[in-house]
ROLUM-604061 format. One line per field, with one value per residue (C-alpha): residue in three letters; x, y, z; residue number from 1. Coordinates in Angstrom, 2 decimals. Layout:
N
r = [ALA_...]
x = [X_...]
y = [Y_...]
z = [Z_...]
k = [NUM_...]
REM end
This chain:
269
r = [MET_THR_ASN_ALA_LYS_GLU_TRP_LEU_ARG_PRO_THR_LYS_LEU_ALA_GLY_VAL_ILE_VAL_LEU_ALA_GLY_LEU_LEU_THR_ALA_CYS_ALA_THR_GLN_PRO_ASP_GLU_GLN_LEU_ALA_GLU_GLY_GLU_TYR_VAL_GLU_ASP_VAL_ASN_ASP_PRO_ALA_GLU_ASP_PHE_ASN_ARG_PHE_VAL_PHE_GLU_VAL_ASN_MET_GLY_MET_ASP_LYS_ILE_LEU_LEU_ARG_PRO_VAL_ALA_GLU_ILE_TYR_ASN_ALA_ALA_LEU_PRO_ASP_VAL_VAL_GLN_ASP_SER_VAL_ARG_SER_PHE_LEU_ASP_ASN_LEU_ARG_THR_PRO_VAL_ILE_LEU_ILE_ASN_ASP_LEU_LEU_GLN_GLY_GLU_PHE_SER_ARG_ALA_TRP_ASP_THR_VAL_ALA_ARG_PHE_GLY_ILE_ASN_THR_PHE_VAL_GLY_GLY_LEU_GLY_PHE_VAL_ASP_LEU_ALA_GLU_GLY_TRP_GLY_PHE_GLU_LYS_HIS_SER_GLU_ASP_PHE_GLY_GLN_THR_LEU_GLY_THR_TRP_GLY_MET_GLY_GLU_GLY_PRO_TYR_MET_MET_LEU_PRO_LEU_PHE_GLY_PRO_SER_ASN_ALA_ARG_ASP_SER_VAL_GLY_ARG_VAL_VAL_ASP_TYR_PHE_LEU_ASP_PRO_LEU_ASN_TRP_ILE_LEU_PRO_GLY_GLN_SER_TRP_ALA_GLY_VAL_GLU_GLY_VAL_PRO_GLY_GLY_ALA_THR_ALA_ASN_PHE_SER_ARG_SER_LEU_THR_ASP_GLY_ILE_ASP_MET_ARG_ALA_ARG_ASN_LEU_ASP_THR_LEU_ASP_ALA_ILE_GLU_GLU_ASN_SER_LEU_ASP_PHE_TYR_ALA_THR_ILE_ARG_SER_LEU_TYR_ARG_GLN_LYS_ARG_ARG_ASP_GLU_ILE_ASN_ASN_GLY_ALA_PRO_GLU_GLY_GLY_ASP_GLU_VAL_PRO_SER_ALA_SER_GLN_SER_SER]
x = [-0.01_1.14_1.86_-0.48_1.03_1.39_-2.23_-1.72_0.62_-0.79_0.21_-2.71_-6.45_-6.02_-4.33_-6.96_-9.82_-8.28_-8.38_-12.02_-12.48_-10.76_-12.65_-15.89_-16.91_-18.30_-15.17_-14.92_-11.96_-9.65_-10.12_-6.71_-5.70_-4.68_-5.95_-7.80_-5.03_-2.37_-4.41_-4.91_-1.18_-0.13_-2.36_-2.13_-5.83_-7.50_-10.57_-11.04_-14.81_-15.17_-12.46_-14.22_-17.44_-15.61_-13.98_-17.34_-18.70_-15.62_-16.00_-19.65_-18.69_-16.13_-18.66_-21.22_-18.83_-15.07_-14.95_-17.44_-15.50_-12.20_-13.65_-14.65_-11.21_-9.55_-11.78_-11.45_-7.72_-4.98_-2.11_0.32_-2.03_-2.61_1.22_1.55_-1.10_0.63_4.03_2.60_0.92_4.11_6.07_3.75_4.65_8.36_8.51_7.00_9.32_12.38_11.65_11.20_14.34_16.29_14.58_15.62_19.23_18.84_20.94_21.62_17.92_17.30_19.62_17.73_14.50_15.93_17.33_14.05_12.10_14.47_14.60_10.91_9.67_11.89_12.58_9.70_6.91_6.12_6.43_4.05_6.98_9.28_12.62_14.59_13.84_15.62_18.52_19.22_17.27_14.86_11.46_10.79_8.24_8.64_6.16_6.25_4.82_7.94_10.10_8.61_9.29_12.95_13.16_12.09_8.41_6.19_3.26_0.56_-2.72_-3.95_-6.81_-9.35_-10.25_-13.43_-12.56_-8.83_-8.67_-5.77_-3.64_-2.25_-1.73_1.77_0.74_-2.37_-0.17_2.22_-0.56_-1.55_2.07_2.55_-0.46_1.19_4.61_3.10_3.61_0.69_-1.64_-0.36_0.77_-2.42_-4.85_-8.27_-11.16_-14.93_-15.93_-19.33_-20.77_-18.17_-15.99_-12.40_-11.67_-7.84_-6.73_-4.48_-7.44_-9.23_-6.10_-5.29_-8.80_-8.66_-5.17_-6.23_-9.37_-7.52_-4.79_-7.38_-9.18_-5.92_-4.60_-7.93_-8.08_-4.55_-5.52_-8.97_-7.90_-5.31_-7.77_-10.41_-7.89_-6.91_-10.50_-11.41_-8.46_-8.61_-10.37_-10.57_-10.21_-10.03_-7.19_-5.33_-5.55_-4.34_-1.39_-0.39_-0.61_1.60_4.15_4.19_4.84_7.68_9.16_8.94_10.47_13.42_13.79_13.51_16.15_15.24_16.56_20.19_20.24_21.20_18.82_16.23_13.84_11.38_7.77_8.33_11.31_9.47_6.28]
y = [-0.02_3.55_6.26_9.15_11.34_9.06_9.40_13.17_12.88_15.13_13.42_12.86_12.35_9.19_10.82_13.43_11.00_9.56_12.95_13.24_10.52_12.36_15.53_15.57_16.62_19.90_21.76_25.18_27.55_26.80_29.11_30.78_33.99_35.63_38.63_37.78_39.08_37.14_33.97_34.25_34.84_31.95_29.30_30.73_30.10_33.34_31.44_29.32_29.52_28.28_25.70_24.31_24.00_22.05_19.92_18.93_18.13_15.98_14.14_13.44_11.94_9.80_8.43_7.45_6.23_5.95_4.53_1.65_0.70_0.86_-1.41_-3.98_-3.73_-4.40_-7.35_-8.91_-8.58_-9.93_-7.61_-9.20_-8.46_-4.91_-4.41_-5.65_-3.17_-0.35_-1.29_-1.46_1.92_3.50_2.02_3.69_7.10_6.63_9.04_11.92_11.21_11.00_14.26_16.09_14.50_15.93_19.32_19.57_18.60_15.49_13.22_10.61_10.21_10.17_7.19_5.44_6.15_4.64_1.60_1.01_1.10_-1.26_-3.79_-3.74_-3.73_-6.42_-8.55_-7.64_-8.47_-4.99_-3.54_-5.83_-6.83_-4.14_-5.97_-2.69_-1.64_-4.79_-4.09_-0.73_1.57_3.32_4.53_8.26_10.48_13.79_16.06_19.45_21.15_20.01_21.15_24.65_24.63_23.75_26.57_29.00_29.49_30.07_27.80_30.45_30.36_27.07_25.56_22.74_21.47_19.57_15.85_16.66_17.74_19.76_21.81_25.28_27.52_26.12_22.44_23.01_24.28_21.41_18.88_20.19_20.13_16.59_15.47_16.66_15.23_11.73_9.74_7.50_10.35_10.60_7.28_5.24_5.27_6.87_4.90_5.01_5.81_6.54_6.85_9.38_8.44_9.41_9.85_9.84_6.42_8.10_9.89_6.59_4.89_7.80_7.79_4.05_4.34_7.25_5.56_2.42_4.47_6.36_3.26_1.55_4.49_5.02_1.32_1.51_4.42_3.56_3.17_5.94_8.50_7.43_7.98_11.42_12.52_11.13_12.82_16.13_19.09_20.48_17.85_20.42_22.28_19.03_17.99_21.44_21.31_17.77_18.67_21.75_19.86_16.97_19.28_21.07_17.67_16.47_19.61_19.40_15.60_15.26_17.81_21.02_24.24_24.62_21.33_17.72_15.29_13.81_10.84_11.82_10.91_11.10_8.73_6.20_6.16]
z = [0.00_-0.61_1.90_2.67_0.01_-3.00_-4.18_-4.41_-7.32_-10.06_-13.21_-15.44_-15.55_-13.55_-10.64_-10.86_-10.88_-7.68_-6.10_-6.99_-4.50_-1.74_-1.86_0.08_3.53_4.68_5.71_7.20_7.28_10.30_13.27_13.03_14.68_11.45_9.62_6.44_4.19_6.09_5.89_2.13_1.62_3.80_2.18_-1.34_-1.88_-3.00_-4.41_-1.33_-1.20_-4.75_-4.27_-1.24_-3.28_-6.00_-3.31_-1.96_-5.45_-6.17_-2.93_-3.62_-6.97_-5.23_-2.76_-5.36_-8.11_-7.61_-4.11_-4.81_-7.93_-5.99_-3.30_-5.96_-7.54_-4.18_-3.49_-6.95_-7.52_-5.27_-4.31_-6.77_-9.72_-8.47_-8.25_-11.85_-13.06_-11.23_-12.70_-16.23_-15.91_-14.53_-17.43_-19.93_-18.50_-19.32_-22.31_-20.28_-17.36_-19.57_-21.41_-18.15_-16.67_-19.64_-19.51_-15.85_-16.62_-14.45_-16.70_-14.09_-13.37_-17.17_-17.43_-14.66_-16.56_-19.77_-17.94_-16.13_-19.37_-21.17_-18.30_-17.43_-21.02_-22.47_-19.38_-17.14_-19.58_-20.96_-17.50_-15.61_-13.39_-11.95_-12.18_-12.46_-8.87_-7.59_-9.95_-8.41_-10.76_-8.44_-9.63_-9.76_-11.42_-13.26_-15.01_-16.68_-13.64_-11.74_-14.64_-14.52_-10.79_-11.26_-13.78_-11.09_-11.94_-8.92_-8.21_-8.75_-6.89_-5.44_-7.42_-6.87_-10.30_-11.10_-11.29_-11.36_-7.71_-6.12_-8.49_-9.06_-12.05_-12.80_-12.54_-14.62_-17.48_-16.90_-17.15_-20.64_-21.85_-20.58_-22.62_-25.82_-24.76_-24.43_-27.68_-26.74_-27.53_-31.09_-32.48_-32.25_-35.23_-35.04_-33.66_-33.31_-29.72_-28.26_-31.77_-32.86_-35.80_-36.10_-32.39_-31.97_-30.78_-28.27_-26.70_-26.16_-24.84_-22.56_-21.11_-20.47_-18.88_-16.75_-15.56_-14.59_-12.90_-10.89_-9.76_-8.83_-6.81_-5.07_-4.11_-2.67_-0.39_0.90_4.55_4.39_3.10_5.53_8.36_7.03_6.83_10.22_11.96_10.15_11.74_8.18_5.49_2.68_4.39_5.06_1.40_0.35_2.72_1.68_-1.98_-1.67_0.46_-2.00_-4.96_-3.21_-2.31_-5.92_-7.35_-4.97_-5.40_-1.64_-0.84_1.10_-0.37_0.58_2.39_2.06_0.44_2.73_2.26_-0.42_-0.88_-4.66_-4.45_-2.28_-4.32]
k = [1_2_3_4_5_6_7_8_9_10_11_12_13_14_15_16_17_18_19_20_21_22_23_24_25_26_27_28_29_30_31_32_33_34_35_36_37_38_39_40_41_42_43_44_45_46_47_48_49_50_51_52_53_54_55_56_57_58_59_60_61_62_63_64_65_66_67_68_69_70_71_72_73_74_75_76_77_78_79_80_81_82_83_84_85_86_87_88_89_90_91_92_93_94_95_96_97_98_99_100_101_102_103_104_105_106_107_108_109_110_111_112_113_114_115_116_117_118_119_120_121_122_123_124_125_126_127_128_129_130_131_132_133_134_135_136_137_138_139_140_141_142_143_144_145_146_147_148_149_150_151_152_153_154_155_156_157_158_159_160_161_162_163_164_165_166_167_168_169_170_171_172_173_174_175_176_177_178_179_180_181_182_183_184_185_186_187_188_189_190_191_192_193_194_195_196_197_198_199_200_201_202_203_204_205_206_207_208_209_210_211_212_213_214_215_216_217_218_219_220_221_222_223_224_225_226_227_228_229_230_231_232_233_234_235_236_237_238_239_240_241_242_243_244_245_246_247_248_249_250_251_252_253_254_255_256_257_258_259_260_261_262_263_264_265_266_267_268_269]
REM end
């Protein structure tokens, strides 16, 4: 099972669909002894009232749709099968991870990405078995939102997106760029989908991948998210704080500014 932060990874529609499952509960602003202007600056959430509304809608969708499907997924598939699904989905993200490794000048991590793809694809059954991890090539994730962060771009205002969950201006731009960087969205032939002819094959594949990813990640965090909600005075504020911490951690690869590297949620996911 994953730790409390893994599900917050904002990579694609899947990760976002997962977040849709985390976002319900009637939350109220924490009773802090701060002036209104100081509070807004500290949490970077100028549209908080609207974001809380979207949060509740997302959580409602989770309770009636995503969570029940995730519970069935957990009951139907043993852990070893779920691990294979996760490994395969991670392997499909290799091109996006590699491009962002290179854009960030992380050439050592880029080599790890290439090695992981080669080993897991050709020896690990198209990625269904993560042999590379045991061979010393650790898994990591990169996206264009992180790349923009390493280039010095600020996060921009915090946002709660419908379906996609926690984000900010920088990561929203990054998500769009990652879509166009992913070869899977371009190389597959057109298909007929929902009665519409000529739908790009990549769009259909990406939707299927994202949906599976979302269900898998939600299933892995059923108990963790329940515990977070139960122990949070303000579930919305807790999700916001975890998301912002997670993104800072991923941008710094687990190392605080000006300090030595520390254990990283992004490295352990």
